[in-house]
GUSE-778396 format. One line per 10 residues: their letters; for each residue x, y, z of C-alpha. Coordinates in nm, 2 decimals, always signed. Each point is the difference from the previous one (the first is absolute). Example, Ala and Ser with C-alpha at 12.3 -4.5 7.8 and 13.67 -1.06 7.14 Angstrom:
2
as	+1.23/-0.45/+0.78; +0.14/+0.34/-0.07
END
This chain:
260
mprmldvsde	-2.68/-0.69/-1.96; +0.38/+0.04/-0.06; +0.18/+0.14/+0.30; +0.25/+0.29/+0.00; +0.27/-0.23/+0.11; +0.38/+0.03/-0.04; +0.18/-0.34/-0.02; +0.37/+0.05/-0.03; +0.22/-0.24/-0.20; +0.15/-0.14/+0.32
vraeigdeea	-0.34/-0.08/+0.15; -0.11/-0.15/-0.33; +0.31/-0.22/-0.01; -0.09/-0.14/+0.35; -0.38/-0.05/-0.05; +0.01/-0.10/-0.36; -0.16/+0.16/-0.31; -0.33/-0.18/+0.04; -0.06/+0.12/+0.35; +0.12/+0.35/-0.09
drllagenap	-0.24/+0.02/-0.29; -0.29/-0.11/+0.22; +0.08/+0.28/+0.24; +0.02/+0.26/-0.27; -0.33/-0.13/-0.14; -0.16/+0.05/+0.34; -0.07/-0.37/+0.06; +0.21/-0.04/+0.32; +0.05/+0.36/+0.10; -0.20/+0.15/+0.28
gsydctscrt	-0.21/+0.31/-0.05; +0.06/+0.17/+0.33; +0.31/-0.09/+0.21; +0.21/+0.13/+0.30; +0.32/+0.15/-0.14; +0.29/-0.21/+0.13; +0.20/+0.32/+0.05; -0.22/+0.27/+0.15; -0.27/-0.24/+0.12; -0.29/+0.22/-0.14
qgdseqerts	-0.25/-0.13/-0.24; +0.05/+0.00/-0.37; -0.21/-0.10/-0.31; +0.17/-0.17/-0.29; -0.30/+0.11/-0.22; +0.05/+0.36/+0.07; +0.38/+0.06/+0.06; +0.33/-0.14/-0.12; +0.09/-0.29/+0.23; +0.33/-0.19/+0.04
tvlfigdeta	+0.04/-0.37/+0.05; +0.26/-0.07/+0.27; +0.12/-0.36/+0.04; +0.14/-0.09/+0.34; +0.22/-0.32/-0.03; +0.10/-0.20/+0.30; +0.20/-0.32/+0.03; -0.29/-0.22/-0.08; -0.30/+0.21/-0.08; -0.09/+0.33/-0.18
vlafahatcl	-0.28/+0.25/+0.05; -0.13/+0.24/-0.27; -0.10/+0.33/+0.14; -0.13/+0.32/-0.15; +0.10/+0.37/+0.05; -0.08/+0.34/-0.13; +0.24/+0.06/-0.29; +0.08/+0.33/+0.16; +0.12/-0.18/+0.31; +0.20/-0.29/-0.15
psqvvqvtee	+0.10/-0.12/-0.34; -0.08/-0.36/-0.10; +0.29/-0.21/+0.12; +0.12/-0.31/+0.17; +0.10/+0.03/+0.37; +0.21/-0.28/+0.14; -0.07/-0.07/+0.37; +0.06/-0.29/+0.24; -0.29/-0.25/+0.05; -0.03/+0.14/+0.36
qlqgavksit	-0.03/+0.35/-0.13; -0.26/-0.11/-0.26; -0.22/-0.17/+0.25; +0.04/+0.29/+0.23; -0.10/+0.25/-0.27; -0.31/-0.21/-0.09; -0.11/+0.00/+0.36; +0.10/+0.36/+0.05; +0.24/-0.10/+0.28; +0.27/+0.27/+0.04
gdtvdlepdk	+0.32/+0.04/+0.19; +0.14/+0.30/+0.17; +0.37/-0.01/-0.10; +0.20/-0.07/-0.31; +0.36/-0.08/-0.05; +0.14/+0.04/-0.35; +0.31/-0.12/-0.18; +0.17/+0.26/-0.23; +0.06/-0.14/-0.35; +0.36/+0.00/-0.11
iapeqavlgv	+0.09/+0.29/+0.22; +0.07/-0.14/+0.35; +0.17/-0.31/+0.13; -0.23/-0.29/+0.07; +0.02/+0.06/+0.38; -0.14/+0.35/-0.03; -0.37/+0.04/+0.05; -0.21/+0.31/-0.05; -0.25/+0.11/+0.26; -0.30/+0.19/-0.13
tsglvliage	-0.23/+0.23/+0.19; -0.31/+0.17/-0.14; -0.13/+0.33/+0.13; -0.15/+0.33/-0.10; +0.24/+0.30/-0.03; -0.12/+0.36/+0.02; +0.15/+0.22/-0.27; -0.11/+0.35/-0.08; -0.32/-0.05/+0.21; -0.10/-0.32/-0.18
lhpalvvept	+0.03/-0.37/+0.10; +0.19/-0.23/-0.24; +0.03/-0.38/+0.01; +0.36/-0.10/+0.07; +0.22/-0.31/+0.02; +0.31/+0.02/+0.21; +0.27/-0.25/-0.09; +0.30/-0.08/+0.23; +0.23/-0.30/-0.02; +0.09/-0.21/+0.30
apivrpgatg	+0.37/+0.01/-0.10; +0.24/+0.21/-0.21; -0.05/-0.04/-0.37; +0.32/-0.05/-0.19; +0.03/+0.05/-0.38; +0.02/-0.33/-0.18; +0.36/-0.10/-0.04; +0.13/+0.24/+0.26; +0.24/-0.13/+0.26; -0.03/+0.29/+0.26
agddflplli	-0.23/+0.02/+0.29; -0.17/+0.32/-0.09; -0.37/+0.07/-0.06; -0.09/+0.07/-0.36; -0.38/-0.01/+0.04; -0.07/+0.37/-0.07; +0.26/+0.04/-0.28; -0.16/-0.30/-0.18; -0.34/+0.15/+0.03; +0.12/+0.34/-0.12
eqgfmpltti	+0.14/-0.17/-0.30; -0.35/-0.14/-0.06; -0.15/+0.35/+0.00; -0.09/+0.05/+0.37; +0.06/+0.35/+0.12; +0.19/+0.09/+0.33; -0.21/+0.21/+0.24; +0.12/+0.25/+0.27; -0.36/+0.10/+0.09; -0.34/-0.15/-0.07
dstpsvlhgw	-0.18/+0.32/-0.11; -0.12/-0.11/-0.35; -0.09/-0.32/-0.17; +0.29/-0.17/-0.18; -0.01/-0.04/-0.38; -0.14/-0.30/-0.17; +0.24/-0.29/-0.07; -0.12/-0.10/-0.35; -0.02/-0.37/-0.06; -0.04/-0.09/+0.37
svllavgqlh	-0.33/-0.07/+0.16; -0.17/-0.13/+0.31; -0.21/-0.32/-0.04; -0.31/+0.01/+0.23; -0.22/-0.30/-0.06; -0.29/-0.15/+0.20; +0.03/+0.31/+0.22; +0.35/-0.09/+0.11; +0.35/+0.10/-0.10; +0.17/-0.27/-0.20
avlqpspngg	+0.31/+0.15/-0.16; +0.19/+0.30/-0.13; +0.08/-0.05/-0.37; +0.29/+0.14/-0.20; +0.07/+0.00/-0.38; +0.14/-0.32/-0.14; +0.36/+0.03/-0.11; -0.10/-0.19/-0.32; -0.29/+0.24/-0.08; -0.27/-0.26/+0.07
qpvawwqahq	-0.26/-0.02/+0.28; +0.09/+0.19/+0.32; +0.17/-0.21/+0.26; -0.02/+0.01/+0.38; +0.26/+0.21/+0.17; -0.14/-0.15/+0.31; -0.29/-0.22/+0.07; -0.19/-0.07/+0.31; +0.05/-0.34/+0.17; -0.34/+0.07/+0.15
plqvteswra	-0.23/+0.27/-0.14; +0.00/+0.32/+0.20; -0.33/+0.11/+0.14; -0.04/+0.38/-0.04; -0.25/+0.21/+0.19; -0.32/+0.13/-0.16; +0.13/+0.36/+0.03; +0.33/-0.10/-0.17; -0.19/-0.17/-0.29; -0.24/+0.30/-0.03
aankhqqvlm	+0.30/+0.24/-0.03; +0.17/-0.23/-0.26; -0.32/-0.02/-0.21; -0.03/+0.38/+0.03; +0.35/+0.08/-0.12; +0.05/-0.32/-0.21; +0.35/-0.01/+0.12; +0.21/-0.11/+0.30; +0.30/+0.18/+0.15; +0.29/-0.23/+0.08
faapvgsigr	+0.27/+0.10/+0.24; +0.32/-0.20/+0.06; +0.27/+0.03/+0.26; +0.30/-0.20/+0.11; -0.01/-0.25/+0.28; -0.05/+0.16/+0.34; -0.14/+0.33/-0.13; -0.37/-0.05/+0.05; -0.08/-0.30/+0.22; -0.34/-0.16/+0.06
qpredllrda	-0.21/+0.29/+0.11; -0.34/-0.08/+0.16; -0.17/+0.32/-0.10; -0.01/+0.22/-0.31; +0.11/+0.31/+0.19; +0.31/-0.18/+0.12; +0.06/-0.14/-0.35; -0.02/+0.36/-0.14; +0.25/+0.12/+0.27; +0.24/-0.28/-0.10
ldkaaangkl	-0.04/+0.09/-0.37; +0.07/+0.36/+0.07; +0.31/-0.09/+0.20; +0.13/-0.23/-0.27; -0.05/+0.27/-0.26; +0.18/+0.26/+0.21; +0.29/-0.24/+0.04; +0.02/-0.06/-0.38; -0.12/-0.36/+0.03; -0.33/+0.00/-0.19
vaaamplagt	-0.10/-0.04/-0.36; -0.34/-0.01/-0.15; -0.21/-0.03/-0.31; -0.37/+0.00/-0.10; -0.14/-0.31/-0.18; -0.33/-0.05/-0.17; -0.25/-0.23/+0.17; -0.02/-0.28/-0.26; +0.18/-0.30/-0.13; +0.15/+0.16/-0.30
END
């Protein structure tokens, strides 16, 4: 029986027309599967299902996801990440390199947590660089991290009393139950590109993932180096966010939970 599968052009290009056609005909596709994003069961005979191809340095793994969770796409990962994803081995930290925004020596630290806004918990990512971010080509020693993000559409916050507006074209890629990347629109109008990508996938809590699945979006907060710090508890993280906002050192945006 033909499956309700989506095979994107980029996935087809990697696996070949013959394999793609076999999948669409239902020959090699599973009936039921565990969604590689939300980790709940799906059925390719009953609901639209995306093929997601994880490509490492030497091997590739074809996974399946609810089409409502992820679009069909190719995800580039390291061989170590790929093997770790297959074995469901997860890390607890992630360092990310900004793309074309920061000097090579700058590294972004990322913390996940739940933020209470108007009586409801929202999944959030807090991004803070380890060094000042200088605008490409600038010769000064200032910090342009927030101005660069504001130019991308992030909104400055003075208080955290409502959810920030959605930044269209950006999204958070959650795959195999882990955070893999934040994607931004391609300057050439093609497939989205990674604004930052995890060196090691970030394990998020069950409560964080449940909130993300409920809202189908993630709030991203960003602050200059030294504004937030590594906070061991969510209440301390919230206090640091409130302080950064009051000092005019916080920007934010909401992003869909997907790979589009």
